[in-house]
C-alpha positions as a Markdown table, in Angstrom:
| # | Residue | x | y | z |
|---|---|---|---|---|
| 1 | Unk | 13.7 | -12.7 | 5.7 |
| 2 | Unk | 13.6 | -16.1 | 7.4 |
| 3 | Unk | 16.4 | -18.7 | 7.0 |
| 4 | Unk | 16.2 | -22.5 | 7.7 |
| 5 | Unk | 18.8 | -23.8 | 10.1 |
| 6 | Unk | 19.5 | -27.5 | 10.4 |
| 7 | Unk | 20.5 | -28.7 | 13.8 |
| 8 | Unk | 21.1 | -32.3 | 12.8 |
| 9 | Unk | 19.4 | -35.0 | 10.8 |
| 10 | Unk | 16.3 | -34.9 | 13.0 |
| 11 | Unk | 15.2 | -31.2 | 13.1 |
| 12 | Unk | 15.4 | -27.9 | 11.4 |
| 13 | Unk | 14.3 | -24.4 | 12.5 |
| 14 | Unk | 13.2 | -21.6 | 10.3 |
| 15 | Unk | 13.6 | -18.1 | 11.6 |
| 16 | Unk | 15.4 | -14.8 | 11.3 |
| 17 | Unk | 19.1 | -14.9 | 10.5 |
| 18 | Unk | 21.5 | -14.8 | 13.5 |
| 19 | Unk | 22.2 | -11.1 | 13.1 |
| 20 | Unk | 18.5 | -10.5 | 13.9 |
| 21 | Unk | 18.2 | -12.8 | 16.9 |
| 22 | Unk | 17.8 | -11.3 | 20.3 |
| 23 | Unk | 19.3 | -12.8 | 23.5 |
| 24 | Unk | 15.9 | -14.1 | 24.5 |
| 25 | Unk | 15.6 | -16.0 | 21.1 |
| 26 | Unk | 18.9 | -17.8 | 21.6 |
| 27 | Unk | 18.1 | -18.6 | 25.3 |
| 28 | Unk | 14.8 | -20.1 | 24.2 |
| 29 | Unk | 16.6 | -22.1 | 21.5 |
| 30 | Unk | 19.2 | -23.4 | 24.0 |
| 31 | Unk | 16.7 | -24.2 | 26.7 |
| 32 | Unk | 13.8 | -25.6 | 24.6 |
| 33 | Unk | 15.3 | -27.0 | 21.4 |
| 34 | Unk | 18.6 | -28.5 | 22.4 |
| 35 | Unk | 17.1 | -31.9 | 23.2 |
| 36 | Unk | 14.5 | -31.9 | 20.5 |
| 37 | Unk | 13.9 | -34.9 | 18.2 |
| 38 | Unk | 11.3 | -35.4 | 15.5 |
| 39 | Unk | 9.4 | -38.7 | 15.9 |
| 40 | Unk | 7.0 | -40.4 | 13.6 |
| 41 | Unk | 3.8 | -42.2 | 14.6 |
| 42 | Unk | 4.0 | -45.8 | 13.3 |
| 43 | Unk | 1.5 | -48.6 | 13.1 |
| 44 | Unk | -1.1 | -48.8 | 15.9 |
| 45 | Unk | 0.0 | -45.3 | 17.1 |
| 46 | Unk | 3.4 | -46.4 | 18.2 |
| 47 | Unk | 6.2 | -43.9 | 18.7 |
| 48 | Unk | 9.9 | -45.0 | 19.0 |
| 49 | Unk | 12.0 | -42.9 | 21.4 |
| 50 | Unk | 15.6 | -42.6 | 20.1 |
| 51 | Unk | 18.2 | -44.6 | 22.0 |
| 52 | Unk | 20.1 | -41.5 | 23.1 |
| 53 | Unk | 17.0 | -40.2 | 24.9 |
| 54 | Unk | 16.2 | -43.6 | 26.4 |
| 55 | Unk | 19.7 | -44.0 | 27.8 |
| 56 | Unk | 19.8 | -40.5 | 29.2 |
| 57 | Unk | 16.5 | -41.0 | 31.0 |
| 58 | Unk | 17.2 | -44.5 | 32.1 |
| 59 | Unk | 14.2 | -45.9 | 30.1 |
| 60 | Unk | 14.1 | -49.5 | 29.0 |
| 61 | Unk | 11.6 | -51.9 | 27.7 |
| 62 | Unk | 8.5 | -51.9 | 30.0 |
| 63 | Unk | 9.3 | -48.4 | 31.5 |
| 64 | Unk | 6.0 | -46.5 | 32.0 |
| 65 | Unk | 5.5 | -43.0 | 30.6 |
| 66 | Unk | 2.8 | -40.6 | 31.4 |
| 67 | Unk | 1.3 | -38.7 | 28.4 |
| 68 | Unk | 0.3 | -35.2 | 29.3 |
| 69 | Unk | -1.6 | -33.0 | 26.8 |
| 70 | Unk | -0.1 | -29.6 | 27.1 |
| 71 | Unk | -1.6 | -26.9 | 24.8 |
| 72 | Unk | -1.5 | -28.3 | 21.3 |
| 73 | Unk | 1.1 | -31.0 | 22.0 |
| 74 | Unk | 1.9 | -34.1 | 24.1 |
| 75 | Unk | 4.5 | -34.3 | 26.7 |
| 76 | Unk | 5.8 | -37.8 | 27.6 |
| 77 | Unk | 7.3 | -38.1 | 31.1 |
| 78 | Unk | 8.7 | -41.1 | 32.9 |
| 79 | Unk | 6.3 | -42.1 | 35.7 |
| 80 | Unk | 9.1 | -41.8 | 38.3 |
| 81 | Unk | 9.7 | -38.2 | 37.2 |
| 82 | Unk | 6.0 | -37.4 | 37.8 |
| 83 | Unk | 6.3 | -38.9 | 41.3 |
| 84 | Unk | 9.5 | -36.8 | 42.1 |
| 85 | Unk | 7.8 | -33.6 | 40.8 |
| 86 | Unk | 4.7 | -34.2 | 43.0 |
| 87 | Unk | 6.8 | -35.0 | 46.0 |
| 88 | Unk | 8.7 | -31.8 | 45.4 |
| 89 | Unk | 5.5 | -29.8 | 45.1 |
| 90 | Unk | 4.1 | -31.0 | 48.4 |
| 91 | Unk | 7.4 | -31.3 | 50.3 |
| 92 | Unk | 6.8 | -28.1 | 52.2 |
| 93 | Unk | 3.1 | -28.6 | 52.8 |
| 94 | Unk | 2.3 | -27.3 | 56.3 |
| 95 | Unk | -0.2 | -30.0 | 57.0 |
| 96 | Unk | -0.8 | -33.6 | 56.0 |
| 97 | Unk | -3.5 | -33.7 | 53.4 |
| 98 | Unk | -4.4 | -37.2 | 54.5 |
| 99 | Unk | -4.5 | -36.1 | 58.1 |
| 100 | Unk | -6.7 | -33.2 | 57.2 |
| 101 | Unk | -9.1 | -35.5 | 55.3 |
| 102 | Unk | -9.3 | -37.9 | 58.3 |
| 103 | Unk | -10.0 | -35.0 | 60.7 |
| 104 | Unk | -12.8 | -33.7 | 58.4 |
| 105 | Unk | -14.3 | -37.2 | 58.1 |
| 106 | Unk | -14.2 | -37.7 | 61.9 |
| 107 | Unk | -15.8 | -34.3 | 62.5 |
| 108 | Unk | -18.6 | -35.2 | 60.0 |
| 109 | Unk | -19.1 | -38.6 | 61.6 |
| 110 | Unk | -19.3 | -37.0 | 65.1 |
| 111 | Unk | -21.8 | -34.5 | 63.9 |
| 112 | Unk | -23.9 | -37.2 | 62.3 |
| 113 | Unk | -23.9 | -39.4 | 65.4 |
| 114 | Unk | -24.9 | -36.4 | 67.5 |
| 115 | Unk | -28.0 | -35.8 | 65.3 |
| 116 | Unk | -29.3 | -39.4 | 65.4 |
């Protein structure tokens, strides 16, 4: 039998009673639901982000967010967070992607000039 748990005024979760939860269920809840807020879409598609979240992420009026469609949802990320994630992903790249592209273009240009 499922039971509804209220985690605050903004969200509720329906699931098995605590006695039936496994460690992986509670780890998921802690990792994925601890910072969850329910937001409503207002006029013109506007969404208001709660002040607690804005403060925690350093968001203020004019801050840019990137909307990423992920599965059947939307993930909003501060633009600076995307930049940090990308820098982290490519920090250990063995070659410069720009340098590699320039080398390819020079080789193609040399090949073209040799043909004509």
